Every structure is written in structure tokens, then in C-alpha cells.
C-alpha positions in Angstrom: -37.7 31.6 -25.5 -34.4 32.0 -28.0 -31.4 30.4 -27.5 -29.8 33.5 -26.7 -32.1 34.4 -24.0 -31.9 30.8 -22.8 -28.5 31.1 -22.5 -28.5 34.3 -20.8 -30.8 32.6 -18.2 -28.8 29.9 -17.6 -25.6 32.0 -17.0 -27.6 34.5 -14.5 -28.6 31.4 -12.2 -25.1 29.9 -12.5 -22.4 30.9 -9.7 -19.1 32.4 -10.8 -16.4 30.1 -11.0 -14.7 29.6 -7.5 -11.9 27.6 -6.1 -10.6 24.4 -7.9 -11.7 21.5 -5.8 -9.5 19.0 -4.6 -9.4 15.9 -6.0 -11.0 13.6 -3.8 -11.7 9.8 -5.2 -15.2 10.0 -6.8 -18.2 8.1 -5.4 -18.9 4.6 -6.8 -21.4 5.0 -9.8 -23.7 2.6 -11.4 -22.4 1.5 -14.8 -25.4 3.6 -16.9 -24.4 6.5 -14.5 -21.1 6.3 -15.3 -21.8 5.9 -19.1 -23.9 9.2 -19.0 -21.5 10.9 -17.2 -18.7 10.1 -19.7 -21.1 11.3 -22.4 -22.4 14.6 -20.9 -18.5 15.7 -20.2 -17.1 14.7 -23.4 -20.1 16.8 -25.1 -19.2 19.8 -22.9 -15.6 19.2 -23.8 -16.4 19.3 -27.5 -18.3 22.7 -26.9 -15.3 24.3 -25.2 -12.9 23.3 -27.7 -14.9 24.5 -30.7 -16.6 27.5 -29.2 -15.1 28.5 -25.8 -16.9 27.9 -22.4 -19.0 31.2 -22.7 -20.8 28.9 -25.4 -21.7 26.0 -22.5 -25.4 25.8 -21.7 -27.2 22.7 -20.5 -29.6 22.6 -23.4 -26.7 22.5 -25.4 -24.7 19.9 -23.9 -28.0 17.8 -23.3 -28.4 18.1 -27.1 -24.7 17.2 -28.0 -24.4 14.0 -25.7 -28.3 12.8 -26.6 -29.3 12.8 -23.0 -32.3 14.6 -21.6 -31.7 18.0 -20.1 -33.3 17.0 -16.8 -30.5 14.4 -16.2 -28.0 16.9 -17.1 -29.1 19.3 -14.5 -29.8 16.8 -12.0 -26.2 15.5 -12.2 -24.4 18.8 -12.6 -26.8 21.3 -11.3 -25.5 24.2 -13.4 -23.2 25.6 -16.0 -20.6 26.6 -13.6 -20.6 23.0 -11.7 -20.5 21.4 -15.3 -17.4 23.2 -16.0 -15.9 22.3 -12.6 -16.6 18.7 -13.3 -15.1 18.9 -16.8 -11.8 20.5 -15.4 -11.5 18.0 -12.4 -12.3 15.2 -15.2 -9.6 16.4 -17.4 -7.3 16.9 -14.6 -7.7 13.2 -13.0 -6.7 11.9 -16.6 -3.7 14.1 -16.5 -2.8 12.8 -13.4 -3.2 9.0 -14.4 -0.8 9.7 -17.2 2.0 11.2 -15.6 1.4 8.8 -12.1 0.9 5.3 -13.5 0.7 6.1 -17.6 3.3 4.6 -20.1 6.8 6.2 -20.3 8.4 8.6 -20.8 5.6 10.6 -19.0 5.0 7.7 -16.7 7.2 5.3 -14.7 10.0 3.7 -16.6 11.6 6.3 -18.2 15.0 8.3 -16.8 14.1 10.9 -14.7 15.4 14.0 -16.9 13.0 12.6 -19.7 10.3 11.9 -17.4 10.5 15.9 -16.3 10.8 17.1 -19.9 7.8 14.8 -21.1 5.9 16.1 -17.8 6.5 20.2 -18.8 5.7 19.1 -22.2 2.5 17.7 -21.2 1.7 20.4 -18.9 2.0 22.9 -21.9 -0.8 21.0 -23.8 -2.8 20.4 -20.6 -2.9 24.4 -20.0 -3.4 25.0 -23.5 -6.3 22.7 -23.7 -8.1 24.1 -20.7 -6.9 27.5 -20.9 -10.0 29.5 -21.0 -11.5 27.5 -17.9 -8.3 27.8 -16.1 -8.0 31.5 -16.8 -11.7 32.0 -15.7 -10.5 30.2 -12.4 -7.6 32.3 -12.0 -9.1 35.4 -12.5 -11.9 34.8 -10.0 -9.3 33.7 -7.2 -5.8 34.3 -8.5 -3.9 32.4 -5.6 -6.3 29.4 -5.0 -4.3 27.5 -7.8 -1.7 26.9 -5.2 -4.4 25.6 -2.8 -5.7 23.4 -5.2 -5.5 19.5 -4.9 -4.6 19.5 -8.4 -1.5 21.8 -8.1 -0.3 19.9 -4.6 -0.1 16.8 -6.6 1.6 18.3 -9.3 3.9 20.0 -7.1 4.9 16.8 -5.2 5.6 15.1 -8.5 8.2 17.6 -9.9 9.6 18.1 -6.6 10.5 14.2 -6.4 11.7 14.4 -9.9 14.1 17.4 -9.1 15.2 15.5 -5.8 16.1 12.5 -8.2 17.9 14.8 -10.7 19.7 16.9 -8.0 19.8 15.1 -4.7 20.5 17.7 -1.9 18.7 20.3 -3.6 15.8 22.1 -2.0 13.3 20.1 -4.6 10.0 21.8 -3.1 11.3 25.2 -4.0 12.6 24.3 -7.4 9.3 22.6 -7.9 7.2 25.7 -7.2 9.3 27.9 -9.6 9.3 25.1 -12.4 5.5 25.4 -12.1 5.4 29.2 -11.9 5.4 29.8 -15.7 2.2 27.5 -16.2 -0.1 30.0 -14.2 -3.0 30.6 -16.7 -2.6 34.2 -17.2 1.3 33.8 -18.2 0.3 31.1 -20.4 -2.5 33.0 -21.8 -0.3 36.0 -22.5 2.3 33.8 -24.2 -0.2 31.4 -26.2 -2.7 34.2 -27.2 -1.2 37.7 -26.7 2.3 37.0 -27.9 0.6 34.0 -30.4 3.2 31.8 -29.6 2.8 28.0 -30.8 3.0 25.2 -28.1 6.4 23.6 -29.5 8.0 27.1 -29.2 6.7 27.1 -25.5 8.0 23.4 -24.9 11.5 24.4 -26.2 11.7 27.5 -24.3 10.7 25.6 -20.9 13.8 23.0 -22.1 16.1 25.7 -23.0 15.4 27.7 -19.6 16.5 24.7 -17.6 19.9 24.1 -19.4 20.8 28.1 -19.5 23.9 27.5 -17.4 25.3 24.4 -19.1 26.5 26.8 -21.8 26.5 26.1 -25.8 
């Protein structure tokens, strides 16, 4: 079977991307299983970064990771589940960075610096996973707001806003601050408008200071 036909067959068998799962604590793993999982996810991440999510096949990931294709299938089931696992893995890493990593993104920096660092990191995060996030958003546009990933981010931003502006409606302001990071908005700005990440970061910061004057 040709590579193209094989890829088409894998896609036909894989369900469409659906809702982003909540970030429950992962089940304990044996050390060898954890190493294999890491190698598979890292290989999938390289393929997505270089060729986009549509290029991912189970055979290609197996070859890139050096792990048997049967193991890849047993571990992740199909391409769709593998992509969700990759998205979930990257979200866990992002959460660890802003909840317990080094400052200014993590604890220990002034609140305003932490908020700036978080929004900067979120620009990078959405850019890195833009195509997978966009596919998920297209499948279920409102699912983002009910995902575990969004709830954790919203709580984090609401706490920072509450510390910056005591007495403000931190929950509402957090939703409004996170709204521009919807995958379709970021895709429009980064791809269709061809705006670089640094300009997007500068724009977010300027938006937060509009009322302060020159």
C-alpha cells in the first residue's frame, strides 16, 4: 500500500476532533511506558511543527519515535486520540510553567509582571499548537470555555486581576482578557494578517494600558 493510501486509511478510521478533555491527573505509569509515551508524543510534536497535524499518521510517528507501530496503536488508538494526547501534554507543561515554574511566569514576580508573562506565553502557546487548536475550535466552537484547560487559565488570570485591581470583577475581566486568544482570532491575526508573535504580544500589552494615556 502506498504511503498516501495508508495515510488516507488511517484518517478515515480516526474520529474527528471533538471536545478538549479536562486535565485530570494522569494514571501512574511504569518507567518504560512513560519513556515510550514521551518519545511518541515528542515525535508527533515534531511532525506537527514541521508539516502540520494533517501529516500525522501512526506509522510515521512510529518510525520517527523508533517505537513499534503496534505499541503506538495500543497506547493511543488512532490519530485523533494521539493529537488530543499531544494537546493535553502541551497544556500540562504550560500549566506547570505558570503555576509552579520560575518567575516571572511562575510565582515570585510582581503581579503585573506575572500577568504580562502569562499573556506573552499564551501567544506562544496558541501559535505552537494553532492548527490543532483551530481544528478543535472548528469542530465545537464553544467547547473551549468548558474545557479543563480554559477553566484553569481563567482561574489563574482572575486571581492575578483580583490582586492588581482589588474589588474589580476579576472573573469577567479574565474572560475578556482571554477572549482574543480564541484559535480563530489568533489564526486570523497570525496567518491571514501575517502579524509576528512579538507584535501580537506588544498589542496585548498596549490594549491593557489604553486608559493610561501617553
